[in-house]
Phi, psi and omega in degrees: 000122177255140182283141181258105185284353181285347179281124180247189184297322186241348189197192176245132175209134179194163180285139177270133000256002189284326180261336179212133180208184186295325177296315180294320178300318177300313181296323177295317176301314178299315183294320177300314180295320182289321182286310186274337186049051181281149173277323181221138181229136172274137174231133173222172183211151182273193191270006181295153186297332182264357191291320180300311183294322176299320180294324178299317181293320178297315178299318178300318178296318179296312183290324175296334178274005174095004181265137169285146182235134170254112181270115181262004172080201182289132188196180171263162181305319183294338177288332172290318176302313181299310184297323180300314179285316184298320182268355178066036181274175184270356179174176180206148177227128172249124175277109183199151169239020173050251185252016177289166178304161190291343178269015176253158165212178183184193180211146170241140190237143168225163174249202183302150181059022178062030176287137184291147170248115179230190183305327182275346189231038171120343184294324178294325177293317178297319178299312182300316181294319179295322179292319180295326175058031176237104188255149182287169177294143177237131184285316183229132175288145181284163180256147177252126172232160178247144179212135178265104181264359185299317179303319178292322178297315179298317179301319179294318179304320185289348179284348183279348180228155172269108186299337179292339181278343191282132177266161181285075181282158171253125185235128170275128178237128182242105181275348180062028184061020174268209188269350188293330186304317183291332177288318176300318179300324183282332186263342192295330181292343181270353190234151183274028186263151169259134185249137169249110190261123184243132181046052195276324186283136177296130180205106182293354172281349181047063184296341180250024180095160180297133183290093178212094184293352174293334178282124184301327181293346179267359186268332186305323182300320178291314182299314181296321180293322178296312183292324180286327187261348185068036183291159179279334174193169174235145177230135178226148184235162167276182191300318181260013176045036172270357171237141176226146188235146187242148173232139179279183186291347177266352182097008179282133175286135182255126178303138181304331180304317183284334175291324175303313179297319181297317180287324174302316179298318181301317181287317185289335176289332178279326181204106195286324189276055180242163178258144178239125179262137180220163178269169188276358189291310175226128192226328194300318181298314182296316180298316181299313180297312182301311184291324181291338181254014176082012177261187179226127177271133181236126181273139178228157172299148179294144177122138190299323182295320180291317181298314182297319179297316180293323178297318178298316182299319184269349190054045181288144181284330184208148173222143182219143172244147180295348179281008176082020168265128181233131190241144189224131181304317183282000176246043180057032181061020183262169180271145179221140174263359180259323182298320184302313184290331175297315180294319180293322178295325177291321177298315178299318181294315187279328181274337185073008181261143174291161183300322180303321181287327180295331182253341189294325179297319180288325178293326177286322182292322183224072179296141182228161183280341196073165185282126180246121182262135177231131174274118184234148182289323182227079184305318183300316181295320180296315181297318179297320180295315180297317180299315180298325183283321189261335188292328183303326183257009185278155172287324179204151174231124183239134182244028177304319183208102189067222174234134171244120183239127186243141172236183183300317190242357178205162179209163175212157173234135178229124184212152173278143178292147174282340190239348183222158179280056181228158172252134184250129180246135172227132181232140173218159180224168178263100172064021184221092183294323182293324176296315179302315181293320180295316181291326177297313179297320180298314180293318180296321179295318178297319181296323182283340176297000000 
């Protein structure tokens, strides 16, 4: 039995071909079929050069394991989530490595009703079965069919906004040569927007860099296009477009934290007595918005599996993470990178305010550091040291995810990454940017000691 290092906390990701290859993909398909015993599974794949072939091997494993497969073709991860619920299948697999380097690939998994499969909910079992590589007898091989679910997916996307409210905005869209471009092409005829398309064509060679707008070096193309065209906003996506990032009309990148507040506001203004789920890293703005509009903010551990689980439990209308993952009750509690920009475009249209104005008040009320990553030799010791120093005088100490320590006018969260050997720091203050900056510098200095 050889260990498969491509299995991570929430999904599969590995370098091709040493960590992930067609043989391993086949075994994962077989293991998924053996563990879940699904009658039908949706399979889709992203724009990476190896994704089509990886999906063939995965499908072969699924059908050899007795599962029927509906192949929805090249798509984004959220289209697999959509198809799984929409078609009422027993599960779905998207072959994707999102924003990883181009020599990587991977898979994201869901079960019935698009419920996530992660380390706590079956992924470790699938890993064990794939590693053992000893599969049970199957009475009937599964059948493969193809289905184009994109028209239904586009129709569903359009239900999130009232098209009569939309003004003729100009929007810069940066697909990063990932999968988002083809969805914009499919949806644009339904909307009164003018599009400025940047790095629009899908290309798994990633000629303009890996599609990850969190990296500052990937932002200038969007900023320059906004400034040159006089656009009302810019939107950029990662490769499988389950995360989306915003730029205002001046070309300023907007921290995901403030978009969470903006989307919470959009839902609560339509129906106030709803719950909003958020992660513990930055919280005050979201809590303030939710409570001021008659809603309720609910904290969840960071990570898509935890957020989705908490949203189902609370029946929350929306959930947001500052990492640009946004989750929607009407989208099977899953994350979508397309719904957010539709909602923001409706807010700009109905309020008559530019995007910069929609967020600047909240940015002044709750200035934040943004997430700062530090590579440390002993993360646990550093976190324990910081907690010992700050907790005695704190108003509250929360250990939902790392440590969150609050004072009257500022707070911070410090946590180890689930996926990388780094410690992540987030600091925010109440209406005092200089305090936020001073406390951020103070904490970083302590961490480096």
